[in-house]
OpenMM code with the backbone's topology and positions (N, CA, C; nanometers):
from openmm import Vec3, app, unit

residues = "MET SER LYS THR PRO ALA LEU SER ILE TYR GLU SER THR PHE THR LYS THR ASP LYS THR ASP ALA ILE LEU VAL VAL GLN ASP LYS LYS LEU HIS VAL ASN LYS ALA ILE LEU SER TYR TYR SER ASP TYR PHE ASN THR LEU PHE ASN SER ASP PHE LYS GLU LYS SER MET PRO GLU ILE GLU ILE LYS ASP VAL GLU PHE GLU GLU PHE ALA THR LEU LEU SER MET THR GLN PRO ASN GLN ILE LEU PRO GLN ILE GLN ASN ALA GLU LYS LEU LEU GLU LEU ALA ASP ARG PHE LEU LEU PRO ILE ALA LYS HIS HIS LEU GLU ILE PHE LEU ILE SER THR LYS LEU TYR GLN LEU GLY LYS ILE ARG ILE GLY GLU LYS TYR GLU LEU SER GLU LEU LEU GLU ASN GLY ILE GLN GLN CYS ASP ASN ALA TYR TYR PHE LYS GLU LEU PRO GLY ASN SER THR TYR GLU GLU LEU SER ASP LYS THR LYS VAL LYS LEU PHE TYR LYS MET LEU THR LEU ILE".split()
positions = [
    Vec3(7.5121, 5.2988, -2.4851),
    Vec3(7.4368, 5.1790, -2.4486),
    Vec3(7.3634, 5.2078, -2.3036),
    Vec3(7.2459, 5.2096, -2.3073),
    Vec3(7.1613, 5.2530, -2.2029),
    Vec3(7.1351, 5.1559, -2.0934),
    Vec3(7.1419, 5.1756, -1.9582),
    Vec3(7.1318, 5.0636, -1.8476),
    Vec3(6.9709, 5.0618, -1.8064),
    Vec3(6.9463, 4.9420, -1.7715),
    Vec3(6.8252, 4.9285, -1.7312),
    Vec3(6.8002, 4.9834, -1.5947),
    Vec3(6.6999, 5.0669, -1.5499),
    Vec3(6.6994, 5.1022, -1.4072),
    Vec3(6.6878, 4.9890, -1.3257),
    Vec3(6.7389, 5.0040, -1.2100),
    Vec3(6.7315, 4.8993, -1.0897),
    Vec3(6.5841, 4.9071, -1.0331),
    Vec3(6.5402, 4.7750, -1.0206),
    Vec3(6.4000, 4.7586, -0.9676),
    Vec3(6.4137, 4.8016, -0.8317),
    Vec3(6.2843, 4.8687, -0.7849),
    Vec3(6.2662, 4.8960, -0.6432),
    Vec3(6.2547, 4.7718, -0.5624),
    Vec3(6.2536, 4.8053, -0.4334),
    Vec3(6.2415, 4.6718, -0.3367),
    Vec3(6.0899, 4.6032, -0.3865),
    Vec3(5.9852, 4.6744, -0.3884),
    Vec3(5.8641, 4.6578, -0.4337),
    Vec3(5.8410, 4.5743, -0.5530),
    Vec3(5.9113, 4.6416, -0.6548),
    Vec3(5.8961, 4.5429, -0.7892),
    Vec3(5.9870, 4.4164, -0.7788),
    Vec3(6.1130, 4.4079, -0.7272),
    Vec3(6.1933, 4.3000, -0.7149),
    Vec3(6.1292, 4.2105, -0.6161),
    Vec3(6.0478, 4.2295, -0.5327),
    Vec3(5.9728, 4.1321, -0.4328),
    Vec3(5.8805, 4.0451, -0.5316),
    Vec3(5.8145, 4.1089, -0.6455),
    Vec3(5.7332, 4.0472, -0.7147),
    Vec3(5.7320, 4.0247, -0.8513),
    Vec3(5.8851, 4.0077, -0.8676),
    Vec3(5.9029, 3.9777, -1.0206),
    Vec3(5.8642, 3.8349, -1.0514),
    Vec3(5.8663, 3.8080, -1.1940),
    Vec3(5.7994, 3.6819, -1.2323),
    Vec3(5.8915, 3.5742, -1.2054),
    Vec3(5.8419, 3.4412, -1.1472),
    Vec3(5.9257, 3.3334, -1.1243),
    Vec3(5.8570, 3.2125, -1.1590),
    Vec3(5.9115, 3.1017, -1.1376),
    Vec3(5.8317, 2.9815, -1.1788),
    Vec3(5.7250, 2.9408, -1.0997),
    Vec3(5.7143, 2.9976, -0.9866),
    Vec3(5.6135, 2.9956, -0.8717),
    Vec3(5.5121, 3.1140, -0.8731),
    Vec3(5.5030, 3.1874, -0.9721),
    Vec3(5.4024, 3.2859, -0.9697),
    Vec3(5.3054, 3.2473, -1.0952),
    Vec3(5.1851, 3.2658, -1.0676),
    Vec3(5.0876, 3.2402, -1.1752),
    Vec3(4.9652, 3.3206, -1.2202),
    Vec3(4.9822, 3.4571, -1.1708),
    Vec3(4.8926, 3.5646, -1.1840),
    Vec3(4.9727, 3.7076, -1.1631),
    Vec3(4.9059, 3.7881, -1.2291),
    Vec3(4.9608, 3.9202, -1.2466),
    Vec3(4.8440, 4.0252, -1.1781),
    Vec3(4.8861, 4.1094, -1.0845),
    Vec3(4.8012, 4.2104, -1.0372),
    Vec3(4.8645, 4.3513, -1.0716),
    Vec3(4.7875, 4.4347, -1.1377),
    Vec3(4.8474, 4.5518, -1.1902),
    Vec3(4.8054, 4.6740, -1.1153),
    Vec3(4.8829, 4.7290, -1.0385),
    Vec3(4.8375, 4.8452, -0.9636),
    Vec3(4.9340, 4.9737, -1.0043),
    Vec3(4.8795, 5.1038, -1.0292),
    Vec3(4.9376, 5.2068, -1.1003),
    Vec3(5.0329, 5.1711, -1.1866),
    Vec3(4.9727, 5.1004, -1.3201),
    Vec3(5.0453, 5.0389, -1.4082),
    Vec3(5.1687, 4.9849, -1.3854),
    Vec3(5.1846, 4.9154, -1.2850),
    Vec3(5.2956, 4.8427, -1.2238),
    Vec3(5.2472, 4.6885, -1.1926),
    Vec3(5.3221, 4.6069, -1.2366),
    Vec3(5.2944, 4.4541, -1.2112),
    Vec3(5.3590, 4.3883, -1.0952),
    Vec3(5.2626, 4.3108, -1.0465),
    Vec3(5.2763, 4.2354, -0.9450),
    Vec3(5.2733, 4.1013, -0.9667),
    Vec3(5.3709, 4.0011, -0.9849),
    Vec3(5.3590, 3.8825, -1.0094),
    Vec3(5.3354, 3.8077, -0.8805),
    Vec3(5.2342, 3.7368, -0.8686),
    Vec3(5.1672, 3.6622, -0.7345),
    Vec3(5.1425, 3.5136, -0.7607),
    Vec3(5.1239, 3.4382, -0.6434),
    Vec3(5.0864, 3.3082, -0.6571),
    Vec3(4.9443, 3.3185, -0.6016),
    Vec3(4.8576, 3.2651, -0.7024),
    Vec3(4.7375, 3.2549, -0.6650),
    Vec3(4.6796, 3.1821, -0.5272),
    Vec3(4.7514, 3.0614, -0.5484),
    Vec3(4.7132, 2.9617, -0.4227),
    Vec3(4.7621, 3.0285, -0.2903),
    Vec3(4.8765, 3.0906, -0.2671),
    Vec3(4.9168, 3.1715, -0.1445),
    Vec3(4.8304, 3.2797, -0.0991),
    Vec3(4.7908, 3.3702, -0.2064),
    Vec3(4.7069, 3.4753, -0.1871),
    Vec3(4.5655, 3.4136, -0.1681),
    Vec3(4.5276, 3.3159, -0.2107),
    Vec3(4.3868, 3.2541, -0.1838),
    Vec3(4.3828, 3.1930, -0.0424),
    Vec3(4.4979, 3.1246, 0.0014),
    Vec3(4.5141, 3.0735, 0.1401),
    Vec3(4.4783, 3.1861, 0.2430),
    Vec3(4.5528, 3.2997, 0.2311),
    Vec3(4.5523, 3.3953, 0.3298),
    Vec3(4.4648, 3.4847, 0.3275),
    Vec3(4.3888, 3.5088, 0.2097),
    Vec3(4.2818, 3.5887, 0.1955),
    Vec3(4.1491, 3.5551, 0.1164),
    Vec3(4.0455, 3.5683, 0.1870),
    Vec3(3.9074, 3.5363, 0.1432),
    Vec3(3.8742, 3.6308, 0.0020),
    Vec3(3.9295, 3.7531, 0.0083),
    Vec3(3.9005, 3.8417, -0.0960),
    Vec3(3.9662, 3.7794, -0.2205),
    Vec3(4.0974, 3.7494, -0.2128),
    Vec3(4.1563, 3.6895, -0.3232),
    Vec3(4.1145, 3.5203, -0.3645),
    Vec3(4.0761, 3.4571, -0.2707),
    Vec3(4.0256, 3.3415, -0.2950),
    Vec3(3.9122, 3.3416, -0.3928),
    Vec3(3.8097, 3.4367, -0.3189),
    Vec3(3.6970, 3.4524, -0.4373),
    Vec3(3.7177, 3.5209, -0.5791),
    Vec3(3.8287, 3.6071, -0.5642),
    Vec3(3.8704, 3.6580, -0.7167),
    Vec3(3.9320, 3.5569, -0.8067),
    Vec3(4.0014, 3.4607, -0.7323),
    Vec3(4.0931, 3.3808, -0.8342),
    Vec3(3.9896, 3.2333, -0.8513),
    Vec3(3.9110, 3.1931, -0.7655),
    Vec3(3.8474, 3.0973, -0.7773),
    Vec3(3.6781, 3.1256, -0.7766),
    Vec3(3.6161, 3.1929, -0.7993),
    Vec3(3.4861, 3.2043, -0.8092),
    Vec3(3.4517, 3.2314, -0.9815),
    Vec3(3.3558, 3.2614, -1.0174),
    Vec3(3.2996, 3.2776, -1.1466),
    Vec3(3.2965, 3.4032, -1.1697),
    Vec3(3.4024, 3.4882, -1.1481),
    Vec3(3.4112, 3.6379, -1.2188),
    Vec3(3.4886, 3.6293, -1.3008),
    Vec3(3.4852, 3.7343, -1.4180),
    Vec3(3.5772, 3.7772, -1.5162),
    Vec3(3.7059, 3.7635, -1.5047),
    Vec3(3.7436, 3.7866, -1.3710),
    Vec3(3.8973, 3.8151, -1.3480),
    Vec3(3.9621, 3.7007, -1.3452),
    Vec3(3.8903, 3.5665, -1.3073),
    Vec3(3.9470, 3.4430, -1.3025),
    Vec3(4.0165, 3.4059, -1.4018),
    Vec3(3.9850, 3.4599, -1.5288),
    Vec3(4.0452, 3.3999, -1.6613),
    Vec3(4.1297, 3.5094, -1.7339),
    Vec3(4.1321, 3.6195, -1.6616),
    Vec3(4.1923, 3.7340, -1.7176),
    Vec3(4.3765, 3.7225, -1.6978),
    Vec3(4.4553, 3.7746, -1.7936),
    Vec3(4.6004, 3.7342, -1.7936),
    Vec3(4.6398, 3.8290, -1.6644),
    Vec3(4.5977, 3.9608, -1.6613),
    Vec3(4.6186, 4.0627, -1.5669),
    Vec3(4.5127, 4.1263, -1.5049),
    Vec3(4.4933, 4.1578, -1.3394),
    Vec3(4.3945, 4.1928, -1.2684),
    Vec3(4.4459, 4.3357, -1.2467),
    Vec3(4.3583, 4.4106, -1.2751),
    Vec3(4.3806, 4.5477, -1.2254),
    Vec3(4.3099, 4.5780, -1.0724),
    Vec3(4.3834, 4.6211, -0.9912),
    Vec3(4.3701, 4.6610, -0.8462),
    Vec3(4.3613, 4.7912, -0.8378),
    Vec3(4.2350, 4.8701, -0.8215),
    Vec3(4.2105, 5.0166, -0.8178),
    Vec3(4.2229, 5.0652, -0.6650),
    Vec3(4.2479, 5.2096, -0.6713),
    Vec3(4.2060, 5.2902, -0.5618),
    Vec3(4.3364, 5.2539, -0.4263),
    Vec3(4.4447, 5.1987, -0.4868),
    Vec3(4.5658, 5.1600, -0.3912),
    Vec3(4.6741, 5.2134, -0.4302),
    Vec3(4.7764, 5.2585, -0.3384),
    Vec3(4.9169, 5.3034, -0.3924),
    Vec3(4.9940, 5.1874, -0.4011),
    Vec3(5.0747, 5.1579, -0.5133),
    Vec3(5.1530, 5.0497, -0.5634),
    Vec3(5.2268, 5.0210, -0.4444),
    Vec3(5.3127, 5.1067, -0.3647),
    Vec3(5.4226, 5.0844, -0.2530),
    Vec3(5.3481, 4.9831, -0.1453),
    Vec3(5.2348, 5.0717, -0.0978),
    Vec3(5.1453, 5.0055, 0.0240),
    Vec3(5.0934, 4.8890, -0.0126),
    Vec3(5.0400, 4.8454, -0.1530),
    Vec3(4.9763, 4.7506, -0.1733),
    Vec3(5.0975, 4.6287, -0.1774),
    Vec3(5.1946, 4.6487, -0.2451),
    Vec3(5.3021, 4.5564, -0.2435),
    Vec3(5.3819, 4.5287, -0.1094),
    Vec3(5.3471, 4.6210, -0.0032),
    Vec3(5.4150, 4.6069, 0.1060),
    Vec3(5.3039, 4.4847, 0.1894),
    Vec3(5.1914, 4.5251, 0.1840),
    Vec3(5.0718, 4.4360, 0.2106),
    Vec3(5.0754, 4.3007, 0.1573),
    Vec3(5.0926, 4.2784, 0.0271),
    Vec3(5.1141, 4.1391, -0.0054),
    Vec3(5.2297, 4.0911, 0.0375),
    Vec3(5.3339, 4.1404, 0.0542),
    Vec3(5.4574, 4.0687, 0.0936),
    Vec3(5.4391, 4.0210, 0.2249),
    Vec3(5.3634, 4.0678, 0.3154),
    Vec3(5.3279, 3.9934, 0.4396),
    Vec3(5.2973, 3.8694, 0.4223),
    Vec3(5.2466, 3.8154, 0.3104),
    Vec3(5.2195, 3.6630, 0.3043),
    Vec3(5.3473, 3.5948, 0.2392),
    Vec3(5.4551, 3.6549, 0.2393),
    Vec3(5.6000, 3.5708, 0.1827),
    Vec3(5.6889, 3.5722, 0.2881),
    Vec3(5.7857, 3.5110, 0.2589),
    Vec3(5.9316, 3.5028, 0.3728),
    Vec3(6.0071, 3.6382, 0.3486),
    Vec3(5.9921, 3.6677, 0.2342),
    Vec3(6.0736, 3.8128, 0.2314),
    Vec3(6.0068, 3.9389, 0.2207),
    Vec3(5.9415, 3.9711, 0.3234),
    Vec3(5.8533, 4.0712, 0.3640),
    Vec3(5.9118, 4.2167, 0.3618),
    Vec3(5.8387, 4.3105, 0.3074),
    Vec3(5.8875, 4.4689, 0.3153),
    Vec3(5.8468, 4.4903, 0.4371),
    Vec3(5.9292, 4.5598, 0.5221),
    Vec3(5.8870, 4.6172, 0.6552),
    Vec3(5.8125, 4.7567, 0.6272),
    Vec3(5.6897, 4.7198, 0.7191),
    Vec3(5.6211, 4.8521, 0.7157),
    Vec3(5.6842, 4.9532, 0.7815),
    Vec3(5.6541, 5.0824, 0.7857),
    Vec3(5.6891, 5.1887, 0.8398),
    Vec3(5.5900, 5.2438, 0.9586),
    Vec3(5.6059, 5.3273, 1.0450),
    Vec3(5.4999, 5.3552, 1.1453),
    Vec3(5.4233, 5.4598, 1.0605),
    Vec3(5.4592, 5.5326, 0.9655),
    Vec3(5.3827, 5.6352, 0.8859),
    Vec3(5.2630, 5.5626, 0.8136),
    Vec3(5.3039, 5.4455, 0.7669),
    Vec3(5.2203, 5.3781, 0.6818),
    Vec3(5.1233, 5.2515, 0.7243),
    Vec3(5.1527, 5.2261, 0.8534),
    Vec3(5.1149, 5.1134, 0.9168),
    Vec3(4.9424, 5.1104, 0.9153),
    Vec3(4.8987, 5.2338, 0.9458),
    Vec3(4.7525, 5.2522, 0.9715),
    Vec3(4.6719, 5.2353, 0.8252),
    Vec3(4.7321, 5.2807, 0.7291),
    Vec3(4.6714, 5.2530, 0.6084),
    Vec3(4.6896, 5.1227, 0.5562),
    Vec3(4.8030, 5.0577, 0.6037),
    Vec3(4.8238, 4.9129, 0.5707),
    Vec3(4.7340, 4.8403, 0.6220),
    Vec3(4.6884, 4.8619, 0.7717),
    Vec3(4.5820, 4.7887, 0.8217),
    Vec3(4.4214, 4.8162, 0.7767),
    Vec3(4.4037, 4.9247, 0.7066),
    Vec3(4.2799, 4.9552, 0.6288),
    Vec3(4.2887, 4.8654, 0.5072),
    Vec3(4.4164, 4.8482, 0.4429),
    Vec3(4.4005, 4.7619, 0.3267),
    Vec3(4.4010, 4.6293, 0.3675),
    Vec3(4.4409, 4.5734, 0.4670),
    Vec3(4.4282, 4.4223, 0.5215),
    Vec3(4.2933, 4.4114, 0.5618),
    Vec3(4.2113, 4.5128, 0.5952),
    Vec3(4.0598, 4.4929, 0.6096),
    Vec3(4.0047, 4.4693, 0.4755),
    Vec3(4.0403, 4.5423, 0.4077),
    Vec3(3.9771, 4.5824, 0.2683),
    Vec3(3.9849, 4.4426, 0.1829),
    Vec3(4.1114, 4.4079, 0.1752),
    Vec3(4.1383, 4.2675, 0.1049),
    Vec3(4.1508, 4.1466, 0.1855),
    Vec3(4.0777, 4.1500, 0.3184),
    Vec3(4.0705, 4.0268, 0.3895),
    Vec3(4.1873, 3.9716, 0.4325),
    Vec3(4.3065, 4.0252, 0.4907),
    Vec3(4.4345, 3.9443, 0.4932),
    Vec3(4.4516, 3.9506, 0.6562),
    Vec3(4.4083, 3.8713, 0.7210),
    Vec3(4.4184, 3.8773, 0.8718),
    Vec3(4.5853, 3.8494, 0.8933),
    Vec3(4.6479, 3.7844, 0.8225),
    Vec3(4.7880, 3.7361, 0.8657),
    Vec3(4.8595, 3.8865, 0.8626),
    Vec3(4.8218, 3.9817, 0.7511),
    Vec3(4.8928, 4.1107, 0.7515),
    Vec3(4.8441, 4.1847, 0.8796),
    Vec3(4.7389, 4.1643, 0.9445),
    Vec3(4.6861, 4.2568, 1.0505),
    Vec3(4.7980, 4.2093, 1.1608),
    Vec3(4.8017, 4.0815, 1.1682),
    Vec3(4.8808, 4.0170, 1.2748),
    Vec3(5.0312, 4.0788, 1.2677),
    Vec3(5.0762, 4.0539, 1.1436),
    Vec3(5.2183, 4.1226, 1.1193),
    Vec3(5.2251, 4.2664, 1.1959),
    Vec3(5.1168, 4.3596, 1.1287),
    Vec3(5.1396, 4.4892, 1.1658),
    Vec3(5.0883, 4.5189, 1.3112),
    Vec3(5.0108, 4.4200, 1.3807),
    Vec3(5.0012, 4.4611, 1.5228),
    Vec3(5.1210, 4.4191, 1.5857),
    Vec3(5.2044, 4.3092, 1.5414),
    Vec3(5.3345, 4.2985, 1.6127),
    Vec3(5.4449, 4.4194, 1.6020),
    Vec3(5.4428, 4.4447, 1.4599),
    Vec3(5.5218, 4.5726, 1.4502),
    Vec3(5.4906, 4.7113, 1.5188),
    Vec3(5.3477, 4.7202, 1.5468),
    Vec3(5.3052, 4.8553, 1.6294),
    Vec3(5.3227, 4.8145, 1.7587),
    Vec3(5.3257, 4.7287, 1.8185),
    Vec3(5.3703, 4.6911, 1.9555),
    Vec3(5.5385, 4.7309, 1.9653),
    Vec3(5.6072, 4.6970, 1.8770),
    Vec3(5.7452, 4.7317, 1.8896),
    Vec3(5.7845, 4.8574, 1.8876),
    Vec3(5.6958, 4.9569, 1.8293),
    Vec3(5.7435, 5.0997, 1.8231),
    Vec3(5.7150, 5.1866, 1.9283),
    Vec3(5.7566, 5.2875, 1.9021),
    Vec3(5.7501, 5.4043, 1.9939),
    Vec3(5.6394, 5.4759, 1.9831),
    Vec3(5.5321, 5.4274, 1.8919),
    Vec3(5.4053, 5.4812, 1.9018),
    Vec3(5.3447, 5.5247, 2.0273),
    Vec3(5.2983, 5.6589, 2.0757),
    Vec3(5.2500, 5.6919, 2.1711),
    Vec3(5.1270, 5.6000, 2.2127),
    Vec3(5.1237, 5.6034, 2.3794),
    Vec3(5.0138, 5.5151, 2.4298),
    Vec3(4.8720, 5.5446, 2.3676),
    Vec3(4.8196, 5.6627, 2.3515),
    Vec3(4.7040, 5.6682, 2.3131),
    Vec3(4.6662, 5.6369, 2.1715),
    Vec3(4.7772, 5.6432, 2.0758),
    Vec3(4.7817, 5.6134, 1.9532),
    Vec3(4.7609, 5.4734, 1.9484),
    Vec3(4.8447, 5.3774, 2.0278),
    Vec3(4.8229, 5.2333, 2.0129),
    Vec3(4.6856, 5.1780, 2.0537),
    Vec3(4.6289, 5.2596, 2.1493),
    Vec3(4.4829, 5.2284, 2.1997),
    Vec3(4.3955, 5.2568, 2.0936),
    Vec3(4.4002, 5.3613, 2.0275),
    Vec3(4.3130, 5.4039, 1.9259),
    Vec3(4.3149, 5.3100, 1.8194),
    Vec3(4.4295, 5.2818, 1.7721),
    Vec3(4.4605, 5.1871, 1.6442),
    Vec3(4.4033, 5.0648, 1.6863),
    Vec3(4.4288, 4.9922, 1.7886),
    Vec3(4.4072, 4.8917, 1.8533),
    Vec3(4.2555, 4.8612, 1.8445),
    Vec3(4.1864, 4.9553, 1.9030),
    Vec3(4.0607, 4.9800, 1.9061),
    Vec3(4.0006, 4.9626, 1.7626),
    Vec3(4.0385, 5.0464, 1.7011),
    Vec3(3.9717, 5.0785, 1.5450),
    Vec3(3.9985, 4.9349, 1.4634),
    Vec3(4.0818, 4.8642, 1.4873),
    Vec3(4.1325, 4.7464, 1.3863),
    Vec3(4.1161, 4.6383, 1.4812),
    Vec3(4.0616, 4.6285, 1.5947),
    Vec3(4.0290, 4.5302, 1.6513),
    Vec3(4.1583, 4.4626, 1.6882),
    Vec3(4.2659, 4.5150, 1.7453),
    Vec3(4.3844, 4.4466, 1.7556),
    Vec3(4.4027, 4.4490, 1.9187),
    Vec3(4.3612, 4.3219, 1.9715),
    Vec3(4.3461, 4.3211, 2.1256),
    Vec3(4.5074, 4.3264, 2.1750),
    Vec3(4.5866, 4.2758, 2.1216),
    Vec3(4.7276, 4.2912, 2.1848),
    Vec3(4.7953, 4.4334, 2.1842),
    Vec3(4.7617, 4.4961, 2.0657),
    Vec3(4.8044, 4.6337, 2.0725),
    Vec3(4.7400, 4.7151, 2.1471),
    Vec3(4.5940, 4.7187, 2.1632),
    Vec3(4.5102, 4.7731, 2.2741),
    Vec3(4.5768, 4.7562, 2.4009),
    Vec3(4.5798, 4.6480, 2.4411),
    Vec3(4.6323, 4.6022, 2.5801),
    Vec3(4.7698, 4.6557, 2.6198),
    Vec3(4.8623, 4.6760, 2.5012),
    Vec3(4.9961, 4.6969, 2.5089),
    Vec3(4.9980, 4.8576, 2.5633),
    Vec3(4.9158, 4.9408, 2.4771),
    Vec3(4.8867, 5.0749, 2.4972),
    Vec3(4.8233, 5.1297, 2.6350),
    Vec3(4.7513, 5.0556, 2.6625),
    Vec3(4.7101, 5.0614, 2.8205),
    Vec3(4.8102, 5.0203, 2.9124),
    Vec3(4.8857, 4.9256, 2.8873),
    Vec3(4.9893, 4.8851, 2.9905),
    Vec3(5.1039, 4.9913, 2.9906),
    Vec3(5.1183, 5.0555, 2.8875),
    Vec3(5.2047, 5.1589, 2.8884),
    Vec3(5.1801, 5.2797, 2.9466),
    Vec3(5.0661, 5.3111, 2.9858),
    Vec3(5.0037, 5.3903, 3.0576),
    Vec3(5.0534, 5.3835, 3.2133),
    Vec3(5.1740, 5.4146, 3.2515),
    Vec3(5.2414, 5.3483, 3.3638),
    Vec3(5.2461, 5.4512, 3.4696),
    Vec3(5.1784, 5.6028, 3.4785),
    Vec3(5.2077, 5.6932, 3.5916),
    Vec3(5.0726, 5.7471, 3.5661),
    Vec3(5.0188, 5.8096, 3.7015),
    Vec3(4.9014, 5.8546, 3.7402),
    Vec3(4.8858, 5.9851, 3.6651),
    Vec3(5.0042, 6.0757, 3.6440),
    Vec3(4.9996, 6.1850, 3.5671),
    Vec3(4.9442, 6.1859, 3.4389),
    Vec3(4.9888, 6.0642, 3.3475),
    Vec3(4.9312, 6.0596, 3.1932),
    Vec3(4.7766, 6.0741, 3.2156),
    Vec3(4.7211, 6.0087, 3.3042),
    Vec3(4.5499, 6.0038, 3.3323),
    Vec3(4.5093, 6.1466, 3.3270),
    Vec3(4.5622, 6.2251, 3.4150),
    Vec3(4.5236, 6.3570, 3.4225),
    Vec3(4.5194, 6.4355, 3.2830),
    Vec3(4.5856, 6.3948, 3.2004),
    Vec3(4.6095, 6.4651, 3.0468),
    Vec3(4.4842, 6.4209, 2.9546),
    Vec3(4.4042, 6.3088, 3.0020),
    Vec3(4.2960, 6.2417, 2.9076),
    Vec3(4.1769, 6.3476, 2.8888),
    Vec3(4.1332, 6.3924, 2.9816),
    Vec3(4.0261, 6.4469, 2.9822),
    Vec3(4.0098, 6.5701, 2.8740),
    Vec3(3.9545, 6.5827, 2.7760),
    Vec3(3.9701, 6.7022, 2.6734),
    Vec3(4.0329, 6.6658, 2.5590),
    Vec3(4.1066, 6.5319, 2.5584),
    Vec3(4.1805, 6.4834, 2.4399),
    Vec3(4.0865, 6.4340, 2.3570),
    Vec3(4.0989, 6.4952, 2.2239),
    Vec3(4.0121, 6.4491, 2.1343),
    Vec3(4.0294, 6.2990, 2.0806),
    Vec3(4.1207, 6.2253, 2.0969),
    Vec3(4.1595, 6.0943, 2.0639),
    Vec3(4.0936, 6.0146, 2.1792),
    Vec3(4.1056, 6.0628, 2.2884),
    Vec3(4.0471, 5.9765, 2.3913),
    Vec3(3.9134, 6.0004, 2.3836),
    Vec3(3.8647, 6.0991, 2.3744),
    Vec3(3.7281, 6.1455, 2.3677),
    Vec3(3.6326, 6.0473, 2.2567),
    Vec3(3.7199, 6.0119, 2.1529),
    Vec3(3.6581, 5.9356, 2.0343),
    Vec3(3.6518, 5.7692, 2.0880),
    Vec3(3.7185, 5.7232, 2.1922),
    Vec3(3.7293, 5.5918, 2.2298),
    Vec3(3.6266, 5.5396, 2.2836),
    Vec3(3.5656, 5.3988, 2.2572),
    Vec3(3.4586, 5.3566, 2.3122),
    Vec3(3.4517, 5.3535, 2.4588),
    Vec3(3.3329, 5.3411, 2.5111),
    Vec3(3.3285, 5.3457, 2.6648),
    Vec3(3.3848, 5.2128, 2.7069),
    Vec3(3.4114, 5.0830, 2.6427),
    Vec3(3.4655, 4.9932, 2.6678),
    Vec3(3.6058, 5.0022, 2.6871),
    Vec3(3.6667, 5.0590, 2.6119),
    Vec3(3.8024, 5.0905, 2.6114),
    Vec3(3.8269, 5.1990, 2.7166),
    Vec3(3.7630, 5.3127, 2.7493),
    Vec3(3.7735, 5.3842, 2.8495),
    Vec3(3.7680, 5.3343, 2.9944),
    Vec3(3.6572, 5.2214, 3.0050),
    Vec3(3.6525, 5.1604, 3.1150),
    Vec3(3.7893, 5.0739, 3.1589),
    Vec3(3.8529, 5.0194, 3.0604),
    Vec3(3.9982, 4.9574, 3.0587),
    Vec3(4.0936, 5.0499, 3.1023),
    Vec3(4.1137, 5.1953, 3.0531),
    Vec3(4.1786, 5.2814, 3.1012),
    Vec3(4.1532, 5.3218, 3.2583),
    Vec3(4.0355, 5.3108, 3.2851),
    Vec3(4.0056, 5.3617, 3.4097),
    Vec3(4.0683, 5.2650, 3.5213),
    Vec3(4.0318, 5.1251, 3.4779),
    Vec3(4.0819, 5.0252, 3.5769),
    Vec3(4.2579, 5.0240, 3.5622),
    Vec3(4.3199, 5.0665, 3.4648),
    Vec3(4.4542, 5.0769, 3.4710),
    Vec3(4.4901, 5.1906, 3.5629),
    Vec3(4.4270, 5.3115, 3.5441),
    Vec3(4.4340, 5.4225, 3.6411),
    Vec3(4.4296, 5.3719, 3.7890),
    Vec3(4.3319, 5.3002, 3.8250),
    Vec3(4.3074, 5.2641, 3.9631),
    Vec3(4.4186, 5.1547, 4.0127),
    Vec3(4.5043, 5.0934, 3.9407),
    Vec3(4.6049, 5.0345, 3.9840),
    Vec3(4.7289, 5.1160, 4.0162),
    Vec3(4.7276, 5.2486, 3.9489),
    Vec3(4.8347, 5.3208, 3.9937),
    Vec3(4.8110, 5.4118, 4.1190),
    Vec3(4.6740, 5.4411, 4.1542),
    Vec3(4.6682, 5.5238, 4.2856),
    Vec3(4.6731, 5.4449, 4.4118),
] * unit.nanometer
topology = app.Topology()
chain = topology.addChain("A")
for resn in residues:
    res = topology.addResidue(resn, chain)
    for name in ("N", "CA", "C"):
        topology.addAtom(name, app.Element.getBySymbol(name[0]), res)
């Protein structure tokens, strides 16, 4: 007698229940979701489920060009039993949150990134790129000694920042001298 393999956290978070009414298929794996919840949190899914697209009446909707684990983690941010992001996939999740118009996921990810030990310039870069003002400010506030600013010229990440963000860093530097 063979055993059924245990479901991963990603699969078990999206098993069929009496509250699910749609199936999203990612990399041949099914995610059972609630249309109303996803529509509430995402303009993308609201349009997908409630507009005159063929997907509206399909029993299963394939989502392409995403990794199953990342997409499941993203969608879990609309539920009470969230799958925790990892620092290694947080930026990819932010990219997906933008793609699927999920501002609640961006907010959860911003709070997560603020709590991590991600280096200051990383927080600043990600905060600027994804318009996460609290993360951006957190990264700037963590620049707490003048020595840090001596290392910025020539740093490729720093060079790619907008002038607006560089001005914020300059003002922070002025408070330290």
